N, C-alpha and C positions, 0 to 999 in steps of 0.2 A: 378803265373800269373792268372789273372781273365780269366775264360774259355770263357766268353762272349765277351770281348773286350780288346785289348791292347791300343786302342785309341778311342776317341769319333769321331763323324762324322763332327766335326768342327775344328779339330786341325791339320790335316795332311798338310804338305807343301813340297816344293821341297827338303828341308833338310832331309826329310824322304825317299828320292829316294832309291829304291832297298830294302827297309825294308819289311819284312814279317809281316803282320798285321792281326788282327782279329777285325772286325767291326760288331756291331749289331744295328738293327734299323728297321724302317718301310720303305717299298717300296713306295717312294713318286711318282716317275714317271718311266715309261719304254719306251724306244725308240728302236724299232726293225728295223734294217736296212738290214735284210736278213741274211747276214753272220756275222753281228755284233749285239750284244744286249747290250744296255746301261741301267743301273739301277741307279737311284738317290736314295741313301740310306739316310734316315733322322732320327735323334734323337733330343733330347732337345737342342743340341749344334750347329747343323748345318746340312749341306748336303754334302755328298761325292759321286762323280760319280764313279761307278764301271762298268767294261766292260768285256765281254767275247765273244768268237767267236765259230763257229760251231764245231771246233776241240775239244772243251770242252765237256766231257761226260754229264755235267749237263745242257747244253744249252737248250735242249728241255723242261726240267722240269722248268727252269727259265722263259722260254717263256710263260708257262701256268699259272704261279703263280699269284694270285690276288693282285692288288694294296692294300696297307695298311696291307698286311701280314707282320709279324715280322720275320726277317731272320738273321742268323749269316753268315758272309762271311769271308773266309780265302783267302788271296791274297797278291800280291806284289804291292808296290807303284811304279808308273812310272811317269816320267815327261811328261806333255802334250806338243805337238808341239805348236809353237808360235801362229799359226792360230786357235787353238782350246782352248786357254786359256780363262777362264770365270772369268772376274774381279768382277762379282757380287757375287761370292762365295768366302768365306775365303779359301776354299780348291781348288779354281779354277785353280791352276797351276799344279795340279796332278790328277791322277785317279788311281784306284786300279784294277789291272787285277785279275779277279776271278779265284781262283784255285778250291775251293769247297764251298758248302753252306749247311745250315741246316735251316729248317723251325722251328721257335720257337713258332709261334702263327699264325694260318691260319686266313684268313678274309673272311667273307661272302660277297655277292654282296652288294656294298655300296649304301645306300639311298641318299647319297650326296658326291660328290668328295671332298677330303680334299685339293688337290693342287690348286683348283679353287677359284677365288675371286668372283665367281657368287653369287648373293644374293638368299637365300632360305627363305621360309616361317618361321615364328616364331615357328610354331608347329613342323616342321621337325628339326630345329636347336636345340630346347630345348629337344625334345624327344631323340635325338642322340647327346646330349651335349658333351659327351666324344669324339665324332668325330669332332664336331664343334671346340673344344678346340685344336685339332691338327692343325687346319688351322693357317697359319703363323701369320697373323695379330693379331688374338685374342690370340694366344699362347704368342706372345710378350707382349700383353696388360696385361696378367695375371702375367708374369714375372716382368713387370714394377710395377705392384701393390705390389708384394712381396718386391721389392727393395725400393719402396716408404715407406712402413711400417717399414722396417729395418732402413732406414735413419731417419725416424721420431723418432723411439725409441732412436737412437744414439743421435740425437739433444736434445731430452727431457732430457736424462740423463746428457748431458753436461750442460744443463740449471739448473740442480739441482733438477729435478723432480724425484719422486719415483713412480714406477709402482705398482699399486695394482689392484686386481680383486674384483669386487662387485657381489652380488648375482644375479642369473638369476631368481630364484623363489622368488617373492616378493608380495607385496600387490597391489591391484588396486588403481589407483589414477587418478584424472582428469587432464591430462597434454596435452590436445588438440586433441588427437586421440583416436580411439577405442583400448582397450586392447585386447591382446590374453590371454584367461583365461585357467587355468589348474586346473581341479578338484582334490581335496585332498582326497585320499583313507582313510587316518587315521583321517580326520576331515570331516565327511559326511556333505554335503550341503555347504561346504566352498570351496573357490577357491584361488589359487595363480594367479598372473598375471605376464607375461613376461615383463621385464622393457622396457618402451618406451625410457627411457634414465636413466642412473644411478644418476638422479638428486638429490634425497634425500640422497643417500649413499655418494656421493662425498662431500656434505655439512657436513654430519656427520663425514667424515674423517677429515675435517678442525676443527670441534668441538673437535675431539679426539686429537688435538695438532700436527698433521702432517702439514707441511707448504706448500708443493707443491706435488700434486698428478696428475698422468695421467694413462690412459689405452687405448688400442685399443678396444673399447667397442662394443659388439653386442647390437643392439637396435631392438625392435619388435613393430611394429605399424600396426594395421589392417586398412590400408589406401588403396585407389585406386592407381593404378600404373600411373606414368608419365614418360616422357623421362628421367628426372633427379631424379626419385625416384622409388626405387624398392618396390614392394608390399611385405609385410611380414617382412623382416629383412634387416638391413643395418649395416654398421660399422662406428664409428666416433672416432676421437681423442678426448677423454673426458679429460678435465683438470680443476683443481681448485687450487686457491692460497689464502693464508691467508694474512691479513694486506695489502691489495692492494686497489688501486683505478682503475678506468676504464682505464686510460692511461698505468698502469702497465701491464694489460692484453694485451693491444694493442701492447706494445713493444715486448712481447714474441711471439705473433702470427706473427707480421710483420717480425721479424728476421727469424722465422721458414719458412714462406712462401717464402721469398726472397731466402733463401738458398735452399729450396726444389725445387722451380721452376727453379732456375739457374742450379741446378744439373741435372734435368731430362727433361727440356724442350729444344726443338730444335729451338724455336722461338727466334728472335733476341732481342726483346724489352720486358723487364720486369720492370714495374713501381716500383720504390723503395719508392715513396711517396704514402701514403694511405690517400687520402683526407677524412675528416670527414664531412658528409652531413646529416644535420638534417632531420628526417623523413618527416616533412611537406614540406621542400624544395625539397626533392627527388620526392614526389608525384606531386608537381607542375611542376618542371623542366623536369621530365622524365616520369611521370604518373605511376611510380612503385617504390617500395623500393628495386628493384633488377636491377639498371640501368647498362647498358653496356656503360662505359665511353669511349670506342673506337669510339663510335658514337658521332660526334660533334654537332648534332642537339639538340636544346633546345625547350621546350614547354613553351608557354607564355599564361597568363590569359588575354583574351581580353573581358571579360564579360562586363566591364564598357563601352566599345565602343558601345555596343548595347543598351545603355540607351540614346544615343544622338539622338536629333531630326533630324539631317542631315544624319543619317544612316537609310535607308529604307528597309533593309532586314527583312521583317515582320515575317517570320517564326522563325528566331532566336530571334527577339525582343519579341515575344509572349512567347517563351520558357524561356527567361531570366526573364521576369516578373513573371513567375510561379516558379522561383527558380533554373532554369538550369544555367549551367556554359558554357562558351565558351573558348576553347583552340585553340591555333594557333601554327603551325610549319612553320618556315621560311627556305626556301631553297635558297642558294646564287646563283646568276647569272644563273637562269634557265629559263629566259624569252624566250630563243630561242628553248627550248625543244618543240617537236611536241605536238599537241593536244592529241595524243594517250597516251603520257606519263601521263598526268594529268587524262585523262578519265580512264585509267587502274587502277590508284590508287583509284579513286572514286569507280570503280566497285569492286575492292578488298575489300574496306571498307564495301560495301553492302554485300559482300559474308561473312564477319565476323559477320553479324547481325546488323551492324550500319545502319543509314539512309543514309550514304555516307559521303564524305568529300567535302565541298564547297571549291572553290579555285579561286584565281585571281593573276595576275602578275602586279607589279608596273611599270608604264611607265611614261615617261615625254617627251612631245612635247614642248608646251609652258608652260604647267602646269602639275602638278602631276595628274595621272589618273590610273584607274585599268582596266586591260583587262582580260576577262574571263566570265564565266556564271553568276557570282554574282558581277562582278566589277561595274556594273552600279548603284548598291545600295549604293555606298560609295562616299561621297563628298570629294573634295580636302582636306578640313580641317580635316576630319576624317581620311583620309589616312596619312596625316602629323602626326597626333597623334599616329596612329599605328606604323609609322616608328620610332617615338621617344621612344615608349614603348618597341619595339622589336629590334631596331637597324637595321631594314630592310632598303634596299637601292633600288634605281631604278635598274630594271633588276632582282630583287628577286621575288620569288613567295611565296604565303601564303596559307596554307591549314587550313581549319577551321572545327572544330567539336563542337557539342552542345548537352548537355544532363545533366542528374543528375550527381553529382560529381563523384560517383563510375563508372558510365557508360562512362563518357567523359575521365576519367583517363585511363580506360582500352583501349579504342579505340585509344586515342592519343599516348599511350605508344607503342602499336603494330604498329601503323601507323609510328611512329618515326623510328622504326627498319626497317619497310618495305621500306620507302622512302630512308633511308640511304643505304640499300642493292641495291635498283634500281639505285642509284646514285654512287655506289661503293665508299662510304665514310668510310667504316670500315676497319681499318688496321688489317687484319687477322693474321699478323705476330707478334702480341704483346699480352701481358697479362696486363690488367689494373684493379687494385684493388681499393676498397674504403670501408670505414666504413659508415654504416647508423646508426645514433645515435638519442637520444632524442625521443624514441618511446613513445606514450601515454601509461599511465598505464592501462587505461580502454578504451573500445569502446562499441558501441551499436551493438547487434546482429540483425538478420533479424526480430526478434520479439520485437524489441525496449527494450530489457533488457540489462543491463550493464554486461559486461564480461571482464575478463582479456584479454588484446590485445596481449600479448606476453608470459610472464612467470609469474605465480602467486607468485613465490618466489623472485621477483625482489625488489630492494630497490627504493622507489620513490625519486625523486630529491627534494632538498630544505631542509630547517630547519625542522627536524622531529617534533619538538614541535609546529610548525606553519603551518602544512599542511592543505590545504583547502579541507577537506574531504566531505564538503557539495556540492562541484562542482568537482566530481571525474574525469569528462572528461577533465578537465584542467590539471590534474596531468601528469607529465612526469616521466619516469623511467630511471634508469641507465641500459638500455637495448641496445644491439647493434647487428648488423649483419655485417659480412664481405662478400663482393660480389666481384666476379671476372668475367669480360666479360659477365655480365648479369646473372650469376649463383650465387645463394646464397650458400656459402660454409659453413656458420655456424651462429648460434645464440648464444648469451651469455648475461650475466648480472652480475652486482654487486648484491649480494644477500641481502635479508632482514633477518637480524640475530636477530631481536627483536620480541619476541612472541606477545607482546601486540599490536604492530603495525600490525603484520600479521593477527591477529584476526579482527582488524578494516577493513583492506583491503579486506579480504575474505567476511566480512559481506556486503560490498558494492556490491560484485559480487553475493550475494544471499546465502552465506553459513553461517549457524549459528555456534556457538561455538562447539556444539556437533558434527556436520558434519566435522568440521576441525579436531577435536580431533580424530574422527573415521578414517579419511583418512590419517592424518599426525601425529599421536600420537607420533611415534618414534622421528621424527625430532623436533616437538614442544617441547617435553619433553627435548630433548638434548639441544636445544637453551636456555633453562631456566637455564642451568648449566654453564654459562660462555662461550659464543660463540664469536669468533673473527670476525671482519669485513672480508668478503671474497667474491671472485668472480671468474668467470671462463667462459669457452666457449667450444664448441665441434664441430670442423670442420669435415665435412663429408669426410671420406676416399674415398668412391665411386666417389663422385663428383670431388674431387681433381684429382684422376687418370683419370677420364673422360676428364678433361680439358687437362691434360698432354699428353694423348694419342690422343687428337684431335678427340674425338668421340662425336656423337650427342646423343647417348643413353647409359644409365648407364649399360644396359645389356651387352654391349661390354667389360666391364672391371670387370664384376662379374663372378666368376667361375661357379656357379650353380644357376642362377636366376630362378624365377618363371615367368609364363606368366602373361598376363594382368588380368587374373581372379584369381591370387594368387594360381596357381596350378603348382606343379612340375611334368611335363609330363614324365620325366625320371624315377622317383621313385614312380609315381602315388600317390602323396600326394596333398591334404588331402585324406584320405581313410576311408572306412567304417570299424568300429571295431566290434568285436563280442559282443553278448549279455552278455557273461560271463564277458568280460572286463567292460562293462557298469554297470553290477550288482556289481562288486567289488568297483566301484566308486560311487555306490548309485545313478546312473543316469538312467533315463527312457526317451527314445526319443518319442516325440509326433508326431504322423503321421499327415501329411498334409491332410486336407479334400478335 
């Protein structure tokens, strides 16, 4: 018999009545009723109520013991009276009468209570993460994460994928984010890079003749933190397949996501259809390539309306003449909403850094008219045209924003979400997936230089021999994102497996042949020895679990996350290293002036 426990704290029931048991765990709560002392003992599996009275020689010691101390209890299982049964506990029909106990691990004064749902600062939570992880909700989130990963492995094996591990120490490559660099002791002046993703290696696996690969891959990117992105490191389901087209990848991921979300989600609705939305359409209709399709609101382009002579809204007309765009959001049957509803949204937009949102409501007495601050600037004919273009009806309201394309897309996208929230239009009890497809191969950066928009290893769409490389911004690629409830879960692509074409595409982005060879010599060389058509994707594990756990921040589903400044407050990383360590690595730190 195990000397620490005969049972765990989540399995005893009335069938165990009169059984002598040994339980070990943490003191979750204590309730002192004078003559009676109740102790809720907690372990990974649940909570068991234990009780003793003053006749017990250990009563006084148990009274003084600190919460979260680890103790071993010897006692007998008794059935609770009907009025004391706790249906919220798996063990709620019984309690254990304490005979004796032993302290296995004492606890200092707690910096934060474990049994409380009270929110604490990020600094406290991350410094004492081992305590934070004992809290019920986050403890369950981490268990959920483990189960999700196990399920994914099972599903991938059943789909015929083989699991391989790729190197952690590799070469630096321009994949969209800053690399974490590791100095080489044996090769002075040279550095490894931690992989941003196993991109090149998984393609090399396909060139090696393996047909379907996956791994739960650690990825390292020196990026700023966001609610849906951990600084430093994260994990993704990395997969690649040979002899496939875009739809083949979609079929694998759709099956996996449907099975996964049905298995672990408590929500009632999980969309089994994954609509394909071209990138340009997504940016127009939703203002973003990460649309939340639970939101029924659509964004319309009304730029043309402001070229009409019978529209007198001069501020917008002048902006349109200078190249600005106008976007509109239609809200159904909102004419009876109070003025404060509209003004609050306008104020909110200004708080986001926009000039605000103009608005009016469509009315009809004898003729169509517009009510609101800017309604007087629209003729009946122009309103009629707006209604035709948008499907708006009498009683509907229209919110307008104007600006440069990128600016107006941004504000209209977040305004769409804000308005939907205020009108309670989003079904919080559902998961809605979609694919964003047909990404442009290239885009302009802030310095008006051409760069890859998505992934430099993607295959462009169209006849390879007839590609218009003189107009690269017109090229579309076999690149795709999968999105759920406004969260991007993954990016993927059908890969460019032709070295000659890769050189041409990299040259458009400003890389000469030598630079490409220096950065991607291993892969370029491999592709020259008979490479199959292949493609893949890499859904983020952290984001999937965040959605399943219904959390807003990825930190809540990550065991040991860093803070916003990419610091591990618990382990004090990053840390200063000794001069001897630097000398071994042939490094010298330059002091700031």
